[in-house]
C-alpha positions in Angstrom: 60.9 43.7 26.9 59.9 47.0 25.2 56.7 48.8 26.1 53.9 47.5 23.8 52.6 50.9 22.6 56.2 51.9 21.6 56.6 48.7 19.7 53.2 49.2 18.1 54.2 52.7 17.0 57.4 51.3 15.4 55.3 48.7 13.5 52.9 51.5 12.2 55.8 53.7 11.1 57.5 50.8 9.3 54.2 49.9 7.7 53.8 53.4 6.4 57.4 53.3 5.1 56.4 50.1 3.2 53.4 52.0 1.9 55.7 54.8 0.7 58.1 52.3 -1.0 55.0 50.6 -2.5 53.9 53.9 -4.0 57.5 54.7 -5.3 58.0 51.2 -6.6 54.6 51.0 -8.3 54.4 54.5 -9.6 55.3 53.0 -13.0 51.9 51.2 -13.0 50.0 54.4 -13.5 52.5 56.7 -15.3 54.9 54.6 -17.4 52.8 54.5 -20.5 51.7 58.1 -20.4 55.3 59.3 -19.8 56.8 57.1 -22.5 54.2 58.2 -25.1 55.0 61.9 -24.0 51.4 62.7 -23.3 52.3 64.3 -20.0 55.7 65.4 -18.6 57.1 63.1 -15.8 56.4 65.8 -13.1 52.8 66.3 -14.1 52.2 62.6 -14.4 53.5 61.7 -11.0 51.6 64.5 -9.3 48.4 63.4 -11.0 49.1 59.8 -10.0 49.9 60.7 -6.5 46.7 62.6 -6.0 44.5 59.9 -7.6 46.3 57.2 -5.5 45.2 59.2 -2.5 41.6 59.4 -3.7 41.5 55.7 -4.7 42.6 54.6 -1.2 39.3 55.8 0.3 37.0 53.9 -2.1 36.9 50.5 -0.3 38.2 48.2 2.4 37.6 44.7 1.0 41.3 44.1 0.2 42.3 45.4 3.6 40.1 42.8 5.3 41.7 40.1 3.2 45.2 41.1 4.2 44.3 41.6 7.8 42.4 38.4 8.4 42.7 36.2 5.3 46.5 35.4 5.2 47.4 34.6 8.8 44.8 33.5 11.3 44.1 36.5 13.5 43.7 34.4 16.7 47.3 33.3 16.3 48.7 36.8 15.7 47.5 38.0 19.1 50.3 35.9 20.6 53.1 37.6 18.8 54.5 41.1 19.2 56.8 41.1 16.2 55.1 38.9 13.5 53.8 42.0 11.6 57.1 43.8 12.0 59.0 40.8 10.6 56.6 40.5 7.7 57.1 44.2 6.8 60.9 43.9 7.0 60.8 41.0 4.6 58.5 42.9 2.2 60.5 46.1 2.3 63.8 44.2 1.7 62.3 42.6 -1.5 60.8 45.9 -2.6 64.1 47.7 -2.3 66.1 45.0 -4.0 63.8 44.8 -7.0 63.6 48.6 -7.2 67.4 48.7 -7.2 67.5 46.1 -10.0 64.7 47.9 -11.9 62.4 44.9 -11.9 58.6 45.6 -11.6 57.9 42.8 -9.1 54.9 42.8 -6.9 54.9 44.8 -3.6 51.6 43.1 -2.8 53.0 39.6 -3.0 56.1 40.7 -1.1 53.8 41.7 1.7 51.8 38.5 1.5 55.0 36.4 1.4 56.3 38.3 4.4 53.1 37.6 6.4 53.2 33.9 5.4 56.9 33.6 6.4 56.7 35.4 9.7 53.5 33.6 10.5 55.0 30.2 10.0 58.1 31.2 11.9 55.9 32.1 14.9 53.0 29.6 14.8 54.2 26.8 12.5 52.6 25.5 9.4 49.1 25.9 10.8 49.3 29.7 11.1 48.5 30.5 7.4 44.9 30.5 6.3 45.4 28.2 3.4 41.8 28.3 2.0 41.8 32.1 1.9 45.3 32.2 0.5 44.3 29.8 -2.3 41.1 31.7 -3.2 42.2 35.3 -2.7 45.9 35.0 -3.5 47.0 32.0 -5.6 44.1 31.8 -8.0 44.2 35.6 -8.7 48.0 35.3 -8.9 47.6 33.0 -12.0 44.3 34.4 -13.4 44.9 38.1 -13.1 47.9 38.2 -15.5 46.0 36.2 -18.0 43.1 38.6 -17.6 45.5 41.5 -18.1 47.0 40.0 -21.2 43.7 39.0 -22.7 42.0 42.4 -21.9 44.9 44.3 -23.4 45.0 42.2 -26.5 41.3 42.3 -27.2 40.9 46.0 -26.4 43.8 46.8 -28.8 42.3 44.6 -31.5 38.9 46.4 -31.1 40.5 49.9 -31.2 42.6 49.0 -34.2 39.5 47.9 -36.0 37.7 51.2 -35.0 40.5 53.5 -36.3 41.6 51.5 -39.3 40.4 54.3 -41.7 41.7 57.2 -39.6 44.9 59.0 -40.3 47.8 58.3 -37.9 48.0 61.9 -36.9 44.3 62.1 -36.0 44.6 58.8 -34.0 47.6 60.1 -32.1 45.9 63.4 -31.3 42.7 61.7 -30.1 44.4 59.1 -27.9 46.8 61.6 -26.4 43.7 63.2 -24.9 42.0 59.9 -24.0 45.2 58.5 -22.4 45.0 61.2 -19.7 41.7 59.6 -18.6 43.0 56.1 -18.8 46.1 57.0 -16.8 43.8 58.6 -14.2 41.7 55.5 -14.1 44.8 53.4 -13.6 46.1 55.6 -10.8 42.8 55.5 -9.0 42.5 51.7 -9.2 46.1 51.3 -8.0 45.2 53.3 -4.9 42.1 51.3 -4.4 43.9 48.0 -4.3 47.4 48.7 -3.1 46.8 51.2 -0.3 44.3 48.9 1.3 47.1 46.3 1.8 48.9 48.5 4.2 45.6 49.4 5.9 45.1 45.7 6.5 48.6 45.2 7.9 48.2 48.1 10.4 44.8 47.0 11.4 46.2 43.5 12.0 48.9 45.1 14.2 46.4 47.1 16.2 44.3 43.9 16.7 47.3 41.9 17.8 48.2 44.6 20.4 44.6 44.6 21.6 44.1 48.2 20.6 40.9 47.5 18.6 38.3 44.9 19.4 37.7 43.6 15.9 39.3 43.7 12.4 37.7 47.0 11.3 39.9 49.6 9.6 40.0 52.9 11.6 39.7 56.2 9.7 43.1 57.4 10.7 44.6 54.3 9.2 42.9 54.9 5.9 44.1 58.5 5.9 47.7 57.8 6.8 48.1 55.0 4.3 46.5 57.0 1.6 48.9 59.9 2.2 52.0 57.6 2.4 51.2 56.0 -0.9 50.3 59.3 -2.6 53.7 60.8 -1.5 55.5 57.7 -2.5 53.9 57.7 -5.9 54.8 61.4 -6.4 58.4 60.6 -5.7 58.5 58.4 -8.8 60.3 55.2 -9.7 62.1 56.0 -12.8 64.1 52.8 -13.3 60.8 50.8 -13.4 59.1 53.5 -15.5 61.9 52.9 -18.1 61.4 49.1 -18.0 57.6 49.3 -18.2 57.4 52.1 -20.8 60.2 51.3 -23.2 61.8 47.9 -22.8 58.7 45.6 -23.1 57.1 47.2 -26.2 57.5 50.6 -27.9 54.3 52.4 -27.0 52.2 54.9 -28.9 49.2 56.8 -27.3 46.6 54.3 -28.5 48.7 51.4 -27.0 49.0 53.3 -23.7 45.3 53.9 -23.6 44.5 50.3 -24.3 46.9 48.9 -21.7 45.9 51.3 -19.0 42.2 50.9 -19.5 42.4 47.1 -19.6 44.6 46.9 -16.6 42.5 49.4 -14.5 39.3 47.5 -15.3 40.9 44.2 -14.1 42.3 45.8 -10.9 39.0 47.5 -10.1 37.1 44.2 -10.5 39.6 42.3 -8.3 39.4 45.0 -5.6 35.6 44.7 -5.5 36.1 41.0 -4.8 38.7 41.7 -2.1 41.6 40.1 -4.0 45.0 41.7 -3.3 46.3 41.3 -6.8 49.5 42.7 -8.1 48.9 45.9 -10.1 52.4 45.4 -11.5 51.4 42.0 -12.9 48.3 43.4 -14.5 49.8 46.5 -16.2 52.8 44.5 -17.4 50.7 41.7 -19.0 48.3 44.3 -20.4 51.3 46.0 -22.1 52.4 42.6 -23.4 48.9 41.8 -24.7 48.7 45.2 -26.5 52.1 44.6 -28.1 51.2 41.0 -29.1 48.1 42.2 -30.9 50.3 44.0 -33.3 52.7 41.1 -33.9 54.3 38.7 -31.5 57.8 39.9 -32.5 56.9 43.4 -31.3 57.2 42.3 -27.7 60.7 42.0 -26.2 60.0 38.6 -24.7 63.4 38.4 -23.0 62.5 41.3 -20.8 59.0 39.8 -20.2 60.7 36.6 -19.1 62.8 38.5 -16.5 59.5 40.0 -15.1 58.0 36.5 -14.8 61.1 35.3 -12.9 60.7 38.2 -10.5 57.0 37.4 -10.0 57.6 33.7 -9.3 60.4 34.5 -6.7 58.5 37.3 -4.8 56.4 35.3 -2.4 58.9 32.6 -1.4 61.8 35.1 -1.2 60.0 37.6 0.9 58.7 34.8 3.1 62.2 33.5 3.7 63.5 37.0 4.6 60.5 37.6 6.9 61.0 34.3 8.7 64.7 35.1 9.2 63.8 38.6 10.5 61.3 37.0 13.0 63.9 34.6 14.3 66.5 37.4 14.6 64.0 39.5 16.6 63.3 36.4 18.7 67.0 35.9 19.4 67.4 39.5 20.7 64.3 39.1 22.9 61.8 41.3 21.0 59.5 38.4 19.8 57.1 36.7 22.2 
């Protein structure tokens, strides 16, 4: 049996790798629209998004507490050495697969699915905290994309009404400037919600190894997760940027501003409530809502359908992979 601190270090390192892949996978959330509308160059956009992801990660811990104690019952986790490790492996596998395929699936739900799958593999069907999963995961899973679509649609309708008498050149000039602010808002909200998820998983690992007395996020965990996500975001994710920025709906600066502002508002509200929602879901549906406000045929609904398939599969697929990882670790004597 490996020494517990060594295994804990391995879990923390893998968690930070997940955080890095989350940043790389979800970089499109903050920069796809601003790159596709040519407001900023790709390099400038990713550097800005990386810095603001880092900043946003320090703005709260409500989501971290949900991940750490609201998915799997903490009192059961203390009996397993590799539950968190298996959850991370399942989430990373799904992240890498969907990144390779260019699908903007949810890193958040991959992590949640990984926790559920490894938790069930270890403690049986009683291990998940079903009430919390229902209120903090499943309900937001369905409501947040609707909120993203509705917010994008309504904001775009309002903006269209406000600029109806302005010339196209003046509108483009104005919203190219404003889109820098909306993209910054989106990047900050992404760090606020997504970086906290890895904070929660590392805090859960520390608690399970009896390194901390309660589920409180240490400062060094906040800092390391913020840095990992910021670096991951700065590395980009260009396949997904292409899908988000071009294949769903052809964006102009006013559309990018509307989609980013609407999505960031929804994400920030959910973060305040401690709901680990998918930033990918929100920006995708906000883009679709903005496109639908122009005309329904403006949206490439076939691409949107592929995104929905990826969303629906994420939690069960990552749960299955995580359960298989846990059983594999158990077979080689690493799982208690």
